[in-house]
C-alpha positions in Angstrom: -2.3 -15.7 -14.1 1.3 -16.3 -14.7 3.7 -17.7 -12.1 5.7 -14.4 -11.7 2.5 -12.4 -10.8 1.4 -15.2 -8.5 4.8 -15.0 -6.7 4.7 -11.2 -6.5 1.2 -11.2 -5.1 2.1 -13.8 -2.5 5.3 -12.0 -1.6 3.6 -8.6 -1.2 0.9 -10.3 1.0 3.6 -11.7 3.2 5.1 -8.2 3.5 1.7 -6.6 4.1 0.4 -8.9 6.8 2.7 -7.9 9.6 2.7 -4.3 8.4 -1.1 -4.1 8.7 -0.9 -5.6 12.2 1.6 -2.9 13.2 -0.5 -0.2 11.5 -3.6 -1.3 13.4 -1.7 -1.5 16.7 -0.4 2.1 16.2 -4.0 3.2 15.5 -5.3 1.5 18.7 -2.4 3.0 20.7 -3.0 6.5 19.4 -6.8 6.4 20.0 -6.5 4.8 23.4 -4.1 7.6 24.5 -6.3 10.3 23.0 -3.7 11.6 20.5 -4.9 14.3 18.1 -3.8 14.5 14.5 -1.3 17.3 15.6 0.1 14.9 18.3 0.6 12.2 15.7 2.2 14.5 13.2 4.6 15.9 15.9 5.7 12.3 16.5 6.2 11.4 12.8 7.8 14.5 11.5 11.3 13.8 10.3 11.2 10.1 11.2 13.2 8.0 8.8 11.8 4.9 10.4 8.1 5.8 9.8 8.9 7.1 6.3 10.6 3.7 5.5 7.8 1.7 7.1 5.0 3.4 5.4 6.9 3.8 2.1 7.4 0.0 2.0 3.7 -0.4 3.0 2.5 1.8 0.1 4.7 0.1 -2.5 3.7 -3.4 -1.4 0.0 -2.4 -1.3 0.2 -0.8 -4.8 1.8 -3.9 -6.3 -0.5 -6.3 -4.5 -3.7 -4.3 -5.4 -2.7 -3.9 -9.0 -2.2 -7.6 -9.5 -5.5 -8.4 -7.9 -7.2 -5.7 -10.0 -5.7 -7.1 -13.2 -7.2 -10.5 -12.4 -10.6 -9.0 -11.6 -10.6 -6.9 -14.7 -9.7 -9.9 -16.8 -12.5 -12.1 -15.3 -15.3 -9.6 -14.7 -14.8 -6.9 -17.3 -13.6 -9.4 -20.0 -10.6 -7.3 -20.9 -7.8 -8.9 -22.8 -4.9 -9.8 -20.5 -2.8 -7.1 -22.2 -5.4 -4.3 -21.6 -6.1 -5.5 -18.1 -2.4 -5.5 -17.4 -1.8 -2.0 -18.7 -4.8 -0.6 -16.8 -3.7 -2.4 -13.6 -0.2 -0.9 -14.0 -1.7 2.5 -14.4 -3.8 2.1 -11.3 -0.9 0.7 -9.4 1.3 3.6 -10.3 -1.4 6.1 -9.3 -1.8 4.3 -5.9 1.9 4.4 -5.4 2.3 8.1 -6.2 -0.7 9.1 -4.1 0.4 6.9 -1.2 4.0 8.1 -1.3 2.7 11.8 -1.4 0.7 11.0 1.8 3.8 9.5 3.4 5.8 12.5 2.5 3.1 14.8 3.9 3.1 13.0 7.2 6.8 12.6 7.6 8.5 15.5 5.9 
């Protein structure tokens, strides 16, 4: 793996770690207080803060996952680095698009 991908993966991990903690804390808070999906949507609709938080979360996760998948595909599927990279970029873009659509659905 080249140095740039290594740095990107570590940087996205550093971004994701506290975001996962916040995400889990929100889940625990919502479940302990018996919030329904409608209650949660009522609280997130129109929130720029939640849109930004989960937008960054999705982008970081898509980048992080696609780099990891590139490495796994190179090692386990014996794909050339170029083919593994292209496939990983495609999967990363798909993850980003689907994730951002979910964020939009929850916030907009």
